[in-house]
C-alpha positions as MATLAB code, in Angstrom:
seq = 'XXXXXXXXXXXXXXXXXXXXXXXXXXXXXXXXXXXXXXXXXXXXXXXXXXXXXXXXXXXXXXXXXXXXXXXXXXXXXXXXXXXXXXXXXXXXXXXXXXXXXXXXXXXXXXXXXXXXXXXXXXXXXXXXXXXXXXXXX';
ca = [
      -0.046    0.097   -0.019;
       2.895    2.315    0.836;
       4.605    1.573   -2.353;
       1.416    2.285   -4.351;
       1.074    5.633   -2.421;
       4.705    6.707   -3.218;
       4.256    5.773   -7.010;
       0.992    7.926   -7.027;
       2.621   10.820   -5.505;
       5.706   10.890   -7.605;
       3.714   10.713  -10.515;
       1.805   13.654   -9.489;
       4.725   15.723   -8.662;
       6.528   14.961  -11.650;
       3.433   15.140  -14.246;
       4.088   18.780  -14.808;
       8.019   18.220  -15.977;
       7.130   16.154  -19.128;
       6.134   17.887  -22.175;
       2.576   17.746  -23.323;
       1.757   17.827  -27.155;
      -1.273   18.524  -29.632;
      -1.859   17.890  -33.136;
      -4.000   19.537  -35.249;
      -3.715   19.834  -39.047;
      -0.262   21.010  -39.996;
       0.235   22.385  -36.413;
       2.124   20.523  -33.390;
       2.172   22.362  -30.435;
       4.345   21.212  -27.259;
       4.346   23.048  -23.870;
       6.814   21.955  -21.026;
       8.752   22.963  -18.018;
       5.131   24.080  -16.605;
       4.988   25.402  -13.098;
       2.216   26.578  -10.918;
       1.576   28.747   -8.118;
      -1.412   29.864   -6.002;
      -2.141   32.940   -4.112;
      -5.016   35.309   -2.973;
      -5.046   38.933   -4.280;
      -7.400   41.912   -3.067;
      -9.523   43.104   -6.075;
     -11.403   46.393   -5.280;
     -11.896   44.996   -1.682;
     -12.991   41.384   -2.540;
     -10.167   38.669   -1.807;
      -9.789   36.295   -5.161;
      -8.046   33.140   -5.466;
      -5.405   33.084   -8.000;
      -3.698   30.541   -9.991;
      -0.652   31.136  -12.132;
       1.098   28.810  -14.939;
       4.208   29.431  -16.383;
       6.388   27.569  -19.014;
       7.583   27.133  -22.504;
       6.015   26.455  -25.626;
       6.806   25.262  -29.001;
       4.922   25.643  -32.285;
       5.901   23.371  -35.339;
       3.974   23.853  -38.906;
       4.380   20.903  -41.276;
       7.485   19.685  -39.031;
       9.445   22.693  -39.073;
       9.695   24.845  -35.758;
       8.310   28.059  -36.126;
       7.861   29.556  -32.524;
       9.955   28.476  -29.129;
       9.198   30.979  -26.397;
       7.438   31.582  -22.914;
       3.713   31.484  -21.946;
       2.009   32.470  -18.786;
      -1.374   32.293  -17.300;
      -3.262   34.040  -14.701;
      -6.827   32.341  -13.480;
      -9.050   34.429  -11.002;
     -11.485   32.292   -9.295;
     -12.990   29.706  -12.138;
     -14.445   32.253  -14.343;
     -11.758   33.155  -16.955;
      -8.025   32.700  -17.621;
      -5.584   34.968  -19.752;
      -2.868   33.346  -21.537;
      -0.041   35.222  -22.290;
       2.012   34.200  -25.305;
       5.514   35.577  -25.995;
       6.400   35.936  -29.452;
       9.987   37.147  -28.544;
      11.544   38.706  -25.411;
       9.920   42.148  -25.796;
       6.659   41.317  -27.272;
       3.656   38.900  -27.307;
      -0.129   38.564  -27.216;
      -2.963   37.775  -24.826;
      -6.131   35.537  -25.320;
      -9.007   35.335  -22.526;
     -10.429   31.679  -21.915;
     -13.913   31.417  -20.456;
     -14.260   28.083  -18.597;
     -18.186   27.941  -18.753;
     -18.578   28.413  -22.715;
     -14.926   26.672  -23.447;
     -13.917   29.372  -25.972;
     -10.875   31.413  -26.161;
     -11.314   35.297  -27.300;
      -8.655   37.090  -29.138;
      -9.057   40.794  -30.588;
     -12.776   40.071  -30.734;
     -12.815   36.569  -32.385;
     -14.061   33.774  -30.675;
     -12.473   30.116  -31.030;
     -13.717   27.080  -29.363;
     -10.750   25.094  -27.600;
      -9.841   21.696  -29.273;
      -9.524   20.135  -25.661;
     -10.649   21.351  -22.453;
     -10.118   18.131  -20.385;
      -7.692   19.689  -18.176;
      -5.254   22.886  -17.955;
      -2.311   21.414  -20.113;
      -4.982   20.787  -22.838;
      -6.637   24.309  -22.363;
      -3.024   25.981  -22.661;
      -2.186   23.874  -25.761;
      -5.324   24.613  -27.332;
      -4.944   28.495  -26.807;
      -1.326   28.482  -28.301;
      -2.750   26.103  -31.415;
      -5.729   28.805  -31.865;
      -3.084   31.873  -31.526;
      -0.645   30.166  -34.157;
      -3.779   29.741  -36.592;
      -5.228   33.218  -35.863;
      -1.728   34.592  -36.549;
      -1.609   32.673  -39.806;
      -4.870   34.310  -40.775;
      -4.368   37.816  -39.453;
];
């Protein structure tokens, strides 16, 4: 029993250190080195629970790497999450994710997340949406 518990604990601790991958059409999105932190923040006199994730992402299109940079998220309560995607060391863009509708919004356009089963898939979906949106704008 103790051995099984140790294995489960080790799996939970190391799960965020492995790369996660999502493929759609010509795109393959990979996220890695994911770290999270939780804290509370006073927002206009109301205490909100905040969860942040940071990590690295890679975008491949037709097998060729076209981006490799950092991302971060900020989720307040269970309502929405902001996904910040760096294009380089000085610039980037943000998408908003609504947990109720399971949709991302960027520049007034809404897109359904490809997968919303867990936070890794929500982040992967957002980066995929961003890559496709960049190609079309």
